[in-house]
N, C-alpha and C positions, 0 to 999 in steps of 0.2 A: 051432828053431821058436819063434816069439814067443809070450809068455804072453798069454792072453786075460784081459781085466778085465771082470768082470760087475758091473753096478750092484747095490747092495743093495736098492733099491726102484725100481719102475717109475714113471716120471713120469706125471702125470695127462694123459690123452689127451682130445681134444675130442670131445664127443658132439653131433652135429647142429650143429656150429659153435660150441658153448659149451664152456667148460672143465668137465671132470668134477669135481663137488664132492668135497671130501675128507671122509672119514668118520673119526671122528664129526663132525657139524655143529658149527661154531663158534657162539659166543654172538651174534656179529654177524649170522650167517645166520638164527638162530632168531628174533630180534626185528626183523629187517628194517632194521638200522641202515645198510645199504648203500643204501637208497632215498633219493633226493634229497628234501631238506626242501621243504615246500609254500611257495610264494611267491605272494602275490596278484598278479592281473594288473595291469600298469602303468596301464591306463585307470581301473580302479576305485580304485586307490591314489591317483592324482592327483585324482580326483573327490572322494574323501572328504577329502583334504587341503585342497582348495579350499573345500569346504563348511565345514570347521572354521575356516579363515581368515576367511571371510565372517561367520560367527557371532561370532567374536571382534571383528571390526571393528564390526559392528552394536552389540554390547554396549557397547563403549567410546564409540562415537559417541552413542548414546542417553544414556549416563551423563554425557558432557560437556554435552550439550544440557540435561539436567535440572539440572546444577550451575549453568550460565549462567542459566537461568530462575529458579532459586532466588536467586542473587545479585542479579539484576535486580529481583526482587520485594522483596528486603530493602532495596536501595538506594532503590526507589520509596517504600517505607513510611517510611524515614528522612527523605527529602526532604519528603514530605508532612507529617510531624510537625514538621519544622523550619520550613517556609515556609508551610504552609496555602494552597496556590495556588488562585486563582479566575480564571476566564476574564474578559476585558474585556467590558464591556457597551456597547451602542450605542442611541442614541435619535434619532429623526427630529424635529428642531426645526422645520424649515419646508421646504416643497416648493412651488415656484412654476412655473407653466406659462405661458410667453410665447405660444407658438403650437404648433399641431399640426394639420397638414392634409395631404391627399393630392391628387396631381394625377391627371389622366385616365390617365396611363401607370403608375399604381400606385406612384409614387415618393413617399417619405415625407419631410416636413420638420418638425422639431420643435426646441424649445428649452426646457430645464428648468434651474432653479436649486435646488440641494439643500444643506441645512445639517444635519449630523449631529454629535452629541456622543458622543465616545468616552470611557469612564470606566474607569480602572484601580483596582480596589478593593484591590489587594494592598499590604501595608506593606513587604514585603521583595523584591518581584519587579518588575522593569521590563520593558517590551516594546519590541522594535524591529520596526517594520512596514516592509515593502517597498512599492513603488508599488501603489496600489489601483486595480483595474479596476471600473467601475460599469456596470450594465445596468439600464435601466428597462423593465418589461414591463407591457403591458396585455392581460389575458387570457393568451393564449399567444404574443402578438406582441411582439417587441422594438421599442420605439419610440424608443430613444435610448441612447447610450453615452458614457462619460466616464472621466476619470482623476483620481486624487488623488496628490500626491507622497508619498514615504516620510517617516516621522517617528519620533521617539523618544517613547515613552509612559512617563513616569516613574512612580515609586511614588506611590500615592494621588493620581493626577493626572487632570484632566479637560481634554480637548482638543476644540476646535471644528473640524470639518472642513467645508470648502466645496468645491463642485464645480459645474461647468457641464456639462450633459449635452445633447447635440445629435444630430440625425440629418439629414444634408444629402443629400437625393436618394437615399436607400437604396431600392432597388426590392424590393417585396414580391411574393411569389408570389400566385397567384389566390385561394387559400383564405384566406391571412392577410389579404389586402386586403379581401375580402368581410366577414370577421369584424370588422375594425377599422372599416370604414364603418358597419356595423350598430351598433357600440358608440358611435360618434360621434353618432349620431342619438338616443341615449337622453337623456332629460331629467335623470335623476338623476346624470349624470356617469360618469366612468370609474374603475374599480378599478385602482389601480397597485400594482406591487410593485417594490422596489428591491433588487438583489443586489450585494453587494460581494465581490470576490475578491482575496486577497492572500496573502502568506507572512509569518510572524512567528516570531521566536525570543525566548525569555525569558532575562533576565540576573539571576542571583542572586549578587551579589557578583562574584567573578572567574569564576564558573561560567556558561557559556553553553550553552543547549540547541541541538540542530540545528533548522533551519528546518522548520516544518510549514505545510501549507496551511490557510487560514482562509476560511470562507464565511459571510457575514452576510446573512440574508434578512429584509427588512422588509416586512410586509404590513399591510393595513388602511388604505391611503391612497386617498382618493377626491378626484377633481378634476373640475371642470367646464370644458370647453373654452370660452375667451372668445369672445364673438361678434365683438368688434372686433379688427382685426389688431394694433393697438398696445396692447392692454390685457392685463394679466397677470391670471391666476387663481390665487388662493391655495388650495392643497389643504387638506382637512380631515385633520389628522394626530393628532387626540386619541386615536383608536383604533388607531394604528400600534404594532405590536410587532415587535421585532427578535430573531431567534434566531441564536445563534452556533454554527457547526458546525466542528469541527476535522477536517481532511482529511489522513489518512496515506496516502502513496503507497508501494505495494508493487509493485515491478517496473513494470508498465504499468497497474495498477489503482489507483484512489483509493477510500479507505474513509472515509466521513464526509460 
């Protein structure tokens, strides 16, 4: 007869599908060490990480912008102290009107002769002007257009600019034609304004600035339309004043 072997202890049996706990309870069972550690949800974790990266990028971007603005300001102050820059000035010397008339079809014919003096007051800065576009305006109506060639404007230099301004058969709209006809019948003449548009860059030794837009507006010009077809009328320019406006272009907008 074979010998029977009896185990010294009974193995733990399952209670309702779970292992029967051993007694006494272990330290891991008392403190819940067997529970899985809490982990944040993936969506919240990535969102917080993305927010931290955005904040870091914004901080460094603003810091770089502030540093660039500071360096630009320092460079501008240094250049101003070294060169003492001044904008060029313009003066209307003479303005002649050969003829200005309108046909029954509201087409305009005109001819003007303009002399303007450009003065560079700077001792250490020269200017380089591109081709200049000229527009003559009476009231709100353009009565002539012209061009001036590009030129170099040296240090402490005065340059005389001459231009022929014409309008050959330009058709005006009804409102502009009515205003101009009424102005032509006035005995005290027409108030004229001359606008110059160009681009200019400054040269300071070997240093050259980028091109910037320049607009010159000369007002206070009064001229009487000559009665005879071949007679010229000299405009009164003693009260003419020219203002210089620098135009900076940012994207699609012009400032100045």
